[in-house]
N, C-alpha and C positions, 0 to 999 in steps of 0.2 A: 299548350300554345293555342291561342285563340284564332279563329278564322275571321273574326271581325276586328279590323284594325282600329286602334284608338283614334278618335277624331282630332287628337292633339299631336298625332304623329308628324314628324317633319315632312314637308311637301316633296322634298327631293332627298335622295340617298347618294352620298358621294361615292365615287369610284376610288377605292384605295389602291395605290400603286404597290407593286412588289417591293419588298425590302430585302436587300442582299443579305443572305445568311439565314433567311426564314422561309420555310415552306409549310404548307397546310394541307390537311386532308380530313374528310369527315366520312362517317359510316353509320349504318343502322345496325346496332348490336342487339336491339330488343330489350334494353334495360327496363323500360316501363311502357314506352310508346310503341305502337305497331305502325309499320310503313312510314317511318320518318327517321331522319338522321338524329342520333343522340350521343355520338362520340366525336370529339375533336382531337386531332393530334397535330401539334406544332413541332417542327424539327428545327434545330438551331445548329449552325456551324460551330466548330470548336473555337473556344475563346469567348463565347457569348457570356456576358455577365448578367446577374439576376438580382432583383430587389423585390421585397414584398411587405405588405402590411395586411393584418388579419383581424378578424373579429376579436373583441375583448370579452365575448360571451364566456361564461364559466362552463359552458357545455359545448365546446368546439367539436367540429366533425373530425373524423380520422384524417382526411386529406389536409385540413388545416394544421393538425399536429405534425403530420409528415413534412409539410412545407416549412414549418417553423424550424424543425430540426435540421433540414437539409440546406436552409438558406445560408447558414454559416459558411458553407463551401464557396459561395459567391459565383458559381458557374452553373450553366444549364445547357443541356443538349436536347431536351424534349419536354413537352407539356401535354398531359392527357386530361381532358375534361369530359365529364359525362353529365347528361341531364336525365331527370326522371327519378333519381335516387340520390339523396344527400349524403349517404354513408355517415350519418350522424346518429349518436345514441345507439350505436351498434356494437359496442364493447370490443372484446378480443376479435370477434369475427370481422368487424370493420377495420381494425388495424391490420389484420391478416390480408384483407381484400386490398387495402392500400399498398402493402408491401408486394403482394402478388402482381398488381397492376404495374408498379414501378419496375419490378424485375422483368416482366413480360416486355415492356417498352424498351428497357435497357438492352435486352437480348436482341430485339429487332433492330435497334439503332446502333448497337455495338458501343455502348457507353456504360458508365457505372450507374446503378440504381439511384445513387445520391445526386446524380445530375438530371433526374427525372422529377418534374413537379406535377402535382395533381390537384384537381378541383372537382367537386361534385355538387350538384344542385337538384333539388326535388323533395320527395317525401322524406321526413325524418322518422327514424326508428325501424325502418325495414332493412334487413340485410341486403347488401349489394352483391349480386352474383358476378364477381369479377371474372369468372371463367368465360363470360360472354365476350370479353375483350380478346380472348385467345383466338376466336374465329375471325377477327377483323384486323388484328394488329399488323400482320405482315402486309395486308392489302393497303392499309393506311400508309405505311412507310413507302410502299411502291407508288402509291397514287399522289403523294405530297407534291404540291406545286406552289409557286410564289404568289399567285393572284387570287386565291380562293378565300378572300376575306369575308364576303357576304355569306358564303356557305358556312364558314366557321361561326359567324355570329348566329346564324339560324340554328346550328346544331346544339347550342347551349341554352336555347330558349325553353322556358316552362310555361308560365301563364302570360309571358310576354306576347304582345300582339304584333310587334315588328322587330326586326333585327337592329341592334344599336351599334353603329360604327362611326368613327371620326378619324380625320387625318389632318396633318399639317406638315409643311416643309419649311425649313429655316436654314440660314447660313451658319455654319460652324467652321471657323477658319476659312480655308479656301474651298470648302466643299458644301454642297447642298445636302442636308440630311433629312430623312423622312421619319415621321412619328405616326404610327397607326395604332388605333385602339378599338377594341370591341368590348361589349358589356352585356350582361343580362340582369333583369330585375324588374319586378312589377308589384310584388307584395312581400310582406315580412321585411320591410325596408325602414330601418332607422340606424344607419351605419354607425359603428363605434370604432372606427379606424379607417375604413375604405368603403367598399360597396359589396353588394351581393357577390357577383363574380365579374371581374374586369381584368383585361390583359392589354398591356401597352408594349409596343415593339418599336425599336429604332435601330438604324445602322450606325448611330453615333458611337465613337469609342469612349465609353464612360466606365470607369472602374466601379466595382460593386459598392464600395462605401459611399462614393459620390452619388450613385444612382439611388441608393437607399435614402440618403438625406434628402434628395430631390423629391422622391416619392412621398416620404413622410410629411414634408412640408406642403406638398401639393394637395393632399387629401383634405386639409383643414377647411378650406372654403369651397370645396367642390363636392366630393362624395359625402363628407361628414356634415354637409349643410343641406342634405336632402332627407326628407322623411315622407313616407307614404302612410304608414299606420302606427308608427311608434314602436314597432317590434324589431329588435336587432336579431339578425339571423345567426345560426350556429355555424354558417359556412362562409361568411363574408371573406372574400379573398381578392386582393389586387396585386398582381405580379407585373413587373416591368422587366423587359429583356433588351439588352443592348449588344448587337452582334459585333460592332466595331468595324464593320466592312468599309465605312466611309473614310477610315484612316488612309486607305490606299488612294484616295482622291484628294487628300490634303486636309482632312479634319484632324485637329490636334487631339492627342490622347488626354482625357480629363481625369485627374485623380482626386480632385477636391470639389465639392459642391459650391464652394466659395470662389472658385476660379472665375474671374470676370469675363472670360471668353464664353462662359456658359449662360450668361444673362439672357440672350435672345432665345437660346434653346429652352431654358427654364420657362420663359413666357409662353412659348409654343406648346411645350409639354403640359403646362397647367391649363392651357386653352383646350387641349384634347380631353383632359380629365373633366373640365367644366362642361364641355359639350356632351360627353357621355352621361354625366350626372343629371343634366337637364333632360336628356332623353328618358332616363329612368323615371323622373317625375312626370313627364308627359305620358308615360305608359303605366301609371299607377292603376292598379286593378279597378276597373269600372269608372275610371276618371273621365270627366267631361270638362274640367276646368284645371288649367295650370295656375298655381297660386304662388306668388312671391310675397314673402313677409319681410318687410324692412323695419328694423327698430333702430332709432337714433335717439340721441340725448340720454343715453344710459350712462351709468357711472364708469363702465368699462366695456370693452368688446366682449369678453366672456359673459358679462351680465346681459348684454344685448342679445347674445346667442341664446341664453337660457330663456329669456322672455319670448324671443321669436319662436323657439321650439315649443314652448307652452301653448302659443297660439296655433302653430302648425299642427300639433298633435291633438288638439281639442276636437272630439267628435261633434260637439255642438257648433263650433265654428265651421267645421268642414261640411256638415249637413246643411247649415244655413247657406253656404256658398253653392252647394248643389241645388238648393231651392231658389237660387238667385235672389237671396234676401240679404241686404246689407245690415245685418243684425249686429250693430257695433256694441251692443250690450254684452254679447258673448265674447267679443274681443276684450272688453273691459274685464270680464270675469277671468279670462285666460292670463291677462297681465297680472291681475291681483293674486292669482294662485301660484305664480311662478316662484315665489319666495325671494325675489330680487327687489332692490330698492325701487320704489315707485311712489308717486304722489298723485293721488286722484285729481287734485285741482290744478295740476300742470299738464295733464295728459291730453294729447290730441290724436285723433284717428282719422285716416282718409282711406277711401276705397277708390282705386283708379284715379287718383288725383283730386277727388272731390272730398273736402273735409266734412265729416259728419258729426264729429264730436270735438269739443275744445274746452279746455280748462274745467273739466269735471262736469260738463253738461252737453246737451245736444247743441250743435253749432247753430247760431241764430239764422244763418242763411240756408239751413238744411232744406233740400227740395227732394221729396220722396220720389217723384217721377224721374228726375234727373239721375238719381242714384240707381233706381231700378233699371233704367236703360243701360247704365254702365255695367251692372251685374250680369247682363245677358252676354257679355263678351266672353270668348273662350279663355282669355288670360286676365287674371284678377291680381291686382297689386294692392296689398294692405300695408299702409305705412302708419307706424305708431311712433309718436314723438313723446319721450318721457320728460324732457325738459330738465334733466338733472346733471348732465355732463356731456362729454364728447364721444362716448362709446357708441359704435354703430356696427350692425351686422345684418346679414340677410340669410334666409333659408328658403328652399323651394319645397312645395308640397302640392297636393291636389285635393279635389273635393272628395267627399265620402258619399257614394251613391248606393242604391239598392243592388246594383250589379256587383259591387264589392262583396256584399253579403252572399249573393248567389254563387260567385266564383269560389269563395272560401268555404261555403257550406257544402259544396260539391267536390272539393279538391281531391279527396281520396276515393271518391265514388268510381 
């Protein structure tokens, strides 16, 4: 966790309201960091449903494997998250640590271990001392309160420079329901399902299958459209919990994601996911520029996504942006290497609304001074028009600075 906040951090932090059926507590267990909170416990009332999406990495962490297996039950009573150690690539020891943690929480909460969900973030390959949780679990349960969202977001930070939180309220039937979300992530970010670690909570009464469908659809254009460095984590986990408490105030019980009554909720839910995803991009390790890549005129949306990611993950493009250089030649390179349909002589490129290249050559109206001024802004939008079809997509990324190298060169020190 950095003491220097990213210059791209949101100017204000929303106050997240309590959600009926959810209580939170944090503690310092000494997993890796000294004198800072590194464990989060979230408690849920009986009847809470759960959904999740996880990394598609072939080397998943022990908590990811645990959650995948327990998700079939569809219910949750507790969530335990630690920072400082990913409990990944830790073999039998890691699986035993996950089981021990779940059993410890289940005993403290008085529920089944299968209703306890886990997530870990931090260094890969080092055994997790799960016994450290034994000294704080009872205190966590006793201290849990409904309003501790910011504390919860801080407890799961690693190289993050600010806590990531988002909230929305929306009408569902006759009731106002709340959606709160927290996330962490600043490096090893190229999600292939969801995000590094993110957790979304609501009092809406939504059955687990409907919540799962909503979550799976929601990640496509939010967390899966963000990349910092092109590296997919072993620990990517996004869990959603629905307590159903709003049913007592007139919210209808939703069993299908296609239920038309869920339309407004789905929009608000996706807005929370998008907000958190953008905050991850804003907190990219060493970032000084938030970069939006828009590709249109592609043969399809998936093709546009692949071209956009080719640009967003290019070190040459990202370093040029860090140097405030509108080097459109590097964008041309990234389009050409993407392996997607493209025609050099139909290609147009713009930086912050200023067209720099058109139909296979430098734009006739290109003005170096004008573009240089635009590149000094903290937010950069690169638009690439392929001129081949109607496919369009966007991804978010950041620049690549010397600070990124410094952070990752010293990460295990």
